[in-house]
N, C-alpha and C positions, 0 to 999 in steps of 0.2 A: 504493500500500500504506500509506504513512504517513497518508493521509487517514483510512483505516479504523482505524488504530492510535490516532490521536488521538480519533476519534469514539467508539470503544468506551468510552473513559474518561469520556465526557460524557453517557452514557445515564443518566437519573435512576434512582436505586435500585440501580445496579450498582457495587459497590465492587471493590477489587482482587482479593479472594479469589474472589468470584462471577464477576467478569469473566474471570479465568484459567480457571475451570471451564467457562464458556460457550464460550470459544475452543477448549478441548481437546475438548469434546463435539461442537461443530459442525464441527470439522476445520479451523479457521483463522479469523482475525479477520474476513475479508470474509464468511464464511459466516454469522456472527452477524447480519449485516444482510439476509440472504436467507431465514433459517430461518422457518418458519411457527410461529404461536403454539402449535398443538397439539403440534408436535415439541419446542418449547422446554419445554413442561410435562412432557415425559417425562424431562428431565434431573433427576437427584437434587437436591433442594433448591430447584428452580425451581417455585414455585406459580403459580397463574393470575394473581394480582395482579402478580407480578414479570414473568411472561411478557408480560402486557399492557403493562407499562411499557417493556419492551424494544421491542416492536413499535410502540408509539405514539410512542416517543421517538427512533427511529432517524433519521428525516429531519431533525429539528431538530439532532441531534447532528452529522450530516454537514455541515449548513449552517454550524454554528459551527466545525467543524474546518477547513473551507475558509478561513474568516477567519483562523484561527490559523496555517495553513500560510503565508499571506502574511506574517504577523508573523515567523515563524521564518526565512523566506527573507530578509526585509529585514534582520534583525539577526544573521544567520548563527549561529543557535542550533543546537546539536547535540541530536538526539533519540535516546534509547536505549529501545527496546521490549524487554520482558522475554524475548522469544523470540530475540533477536539476540545474536550473539557479543560485540558491543561493550558490551552491558549489564554494569554492574558485577557481577563474579562473586560478591562477598560478599553482595550483596543477593539474588541468586538463591537463596540458602539460607534466606531469610526468607519465610515463607508469606504475610505481608501486605505484602510489598514492592510499590512502585508498578508498575503495568503500563507506564507511560511516565515517563521521566525527562528533564527539559530541562536542558541544561548550556551555559553560556557561559563561555569562558575556555580555558586550555590545560592544565588539570590532567589527570593520568592517574588516573582513578578505579579503576584496577586495579593501582595501585602496590603493590609487595611489602610495604611497611610503611605502615599507616595507623592513626592514633589520633584519637579524638574528645576534645575538651576542653569540658566544660560546667560551669556553676556559676551562682551567684546573680547577678541584675542589680544588686544592691546590695552589690557587693564591698567588703570592708574593705581597708585597706592591707596587712594580713597576706595576704589572699587574692590581691591583685594581685601582691605580691612573689613568692609561691609560684608563681603562674602564669608570671611572667616567667622565673624561674629554671628551671622545668621545661621550658619551650619552648626556652630558650637551651641547656639541656643536651641537647636532642634534635637540635640543629643538625648534629651529625656522623653522624647515623643515616640520612640520606636518607629522611626520613619525610614523609608528607603529613598535615597537621593539619586536622581537620574541626571546625567549630563552627556556631553558629546566627546569627551576626552581630547578636546582641542586645546591649543595654547590659551592662556589668559584665564578668564573666569571659570571655564569648564574644569581645567586642571586643578585650580585652587579648590573648587567645590569637592572634587574627588579626594584630593590630598587631605583636606580638612575633615571630610567624612571619615576617612581611614584613621586619622589622628584621634577622633572622638568616638571610635568604635561604632560607626554608623554604616550600615550596608549601603553600597553605592554601585551603580551600574553605568557603564559607558556604552552609548549607542554608536556603532561604527558605520562609516560610509564605504566600507569595503568588506572583504571576507575575513574570516577568523584565522587565516593563515599568516597574518601580518598585523602590525600596529603602526598607525600613522597619527601623528608624527612619531618617528622611531624613538625620539628622546623620551617618550612616555611609556616605554616598555616596562620599566621598573614599577611604575604606578599600576599599569595594567596587570602585572603579575600579582601584586598585592591585592588588587580588586578581585581576582579570582578566588581569593581566600575569604574575602568579606564582601560579597556582591557578585559581580560578573560582567561579562561583555555580551552585547546583543547586536545582531545585524539581520537584515533580510537579504544580504548578498552572499552568494556562494564563494568558495575559495577561489583564489586567483583573480578576483575582481580588484582592479586598481582603484585607489582613492581619487577617482576623477572628480573634477570640479562640480559637475552636475549632480553627483551623488549626495552631496552634503545637504542641499535644500530638501531633497527627497527623504533623507533619513530623519529630518526634523519632525516629520509627522509622527514618527515613533516616539521621539522624546516627549512631544506634547500629548500623544495618546496614551502613553503608559501611566501618566500621573493624574492626580486630582487637581493640581495647580501648577502653573509655570511661573517661576520667579525670575525676573529680568534684573540683572545687576550690571549696570553700565552697558549702553548700546548706542551706537551712532545712529544717524537718521536712517541708514540703510544697512542691512546685514543679516546674517543668519539668525541672530537672537530675536530680531523682530519678526522674521518669517515664522519662527517657532511660536512666538506669542500670538501672531495672527491665526495660526493653525489651531492653537489652543482655544482661542475665542470662537473659532468656527465649530469646534467640538463642544461648545458650551461648558468649557472648563474655566476655572478661575485663573486670572492672570494678575500677578502682583509685580510692582516695579519700585525700585529704590530711586528716589529723586536725586538730582544733583544740581550744581550751579547752572544757571541759564546760559552761561558763557562756555561751559565745558562741552566739547565736541562729543565725548563719549557718554554724556548724559542726555544728549539731545533726543535720542530715541525714547528713553524712559520718560522724560518730561512730557514728550508729545503724547505718549500712550496714556499717561495720567490725565493730561489736559483734555484729551478727547474721550475720556471715560472708557478706554479700552483696557485699563489696568487700575487696580486699587493701589494707592500709595502705602508703602510699608517702610518702617524704619528699623524694625527688629524682628527677631523670631517670634516674640510675643504677639506682634501684630498678625503674623501668619496663623499662629495658634488660635487667636481670637476669631479671625475671619473665617477659618475653616471649622470652627467649633470644637477645637481640640483642647481648649483650656478649661473646660467645665467638667467637673467630676460627675460621674453617672450616679444620680440619686437612686434610692431604693424604688423599685418598680411599684407604682401605686395603681390600683385598679380603678379605672374610670367607670362612671355609671353607664351600664350597657344600654339603658333606655335612650341615651343620646344617639346611639348608632343604629336604631331600628330600621331607618329608611335608607341606609347606605347601600351602594352597589357592591358587588363582590370585590371589585378593584379597590374601592374606598375602604372596605372592611379589612382587606389584606394590608393596605398601607397603615391603617390604625394599629393593627397587630404588630407590624414591624416597628413602628415608633414606640409602642409600649415596651417592646423587647430591647431596642437599641437606644432609646431616649432621643437621639438626634441622628438624622441621616440626610445626605444630599440626594438630589434627583437621580444622579447616576447610580448612587448606592442602592436606591430603591429599585431602579430598573434592573440592576444586576441581580438583586435578591429575587425579584418577581419574574425575571426573564421576560420582560415586556418592553414596549417602546416608550421613548421619552414623551411622545405626544399624549399617550394614554395616561401616563403618570402625572404629567403636568395638568391635564384636564381634571383628574381626580383630586389632586392637591388643591387646585383652585376652588373646587366645590367645597372641599373640607374646610378651606380657609374662610369661605363665605359663611359656612355653618358655624364658624367659631370653634372648630374641633382641632385644627392645627394652626400653627403660626410660623412665619418665616423669620429666620435669624440671619445675622450677618454671614456672608460667604455662601448664600443660597442653601442654607441648611434649614431643615424643617423639624419641628418637634410638636408634640401635643400641647394644647394650651393648659 
């Protein structure tokens, strides 16, 4: 099965969104490699050119996948396909998430608290110090920190996480047969002992320039929130933040002087309400609802919930159990869509049964 899972990602012209559609319409990943061209062309959005690419590229994809399987077995790499239970749950809510994810290390990619930290490669002393203090302040929250193993803020976030015994994961823009930049090999090795490395690229993939913006969707999608610490007006950090916003995830930004080039992006995001202003880890904990102790579970009067729909009742039960939850967290638990949960929460809010807290967190009133 894994052979076909890897191979489907290697068919030329098939991206993650189209690949998932093919698998769904064909009835499984193996069926994609058996379907006739005329049948593929009946799938919405699959034209003759793409159908031909699938048919003509299947054998080469399978051949390359066999080689990759040997690499995976040799280096004990974990593979997560999007249809499997072990696949990171947060990524499953992202339409363009990778079909296959490769992981080496011991990180729990479904940890209850995950944040991404991104920023400029040309970090100033101000940015470095802010990053260190924020990571250090998160040490008591049992959090997983995700970043891109690049120069600057990324590397500092990983180093500080290791220093404070925090799990940290680096998302790579190439295969797991190399580390780029090479100077971060020592950091990467330590991360394998307390976290890991993740990529959607097979071995022998070069760290080409176009790969970096693409890998940013994984950084944003793996986490509950993305934290931007120093970013110029344009760059990968802001691409990641924009993607996080598109996924309906929280985005936080550290402000800087209006004259600082590497704070221009952060300040703009705050100004345009694309990111919440933060100054410390305590701000993050507050906005994500991590700073409140879970009170003893109190039974609410059942008569209040007589006229609730099944979806609303399920949400009430979850909030009784967990005290506070995000929309994404509720979706993950109930295995349903964001739109259905949002509609149910809105009705519960109108009825005075739930309330919304800072950081898009919901609790019972």
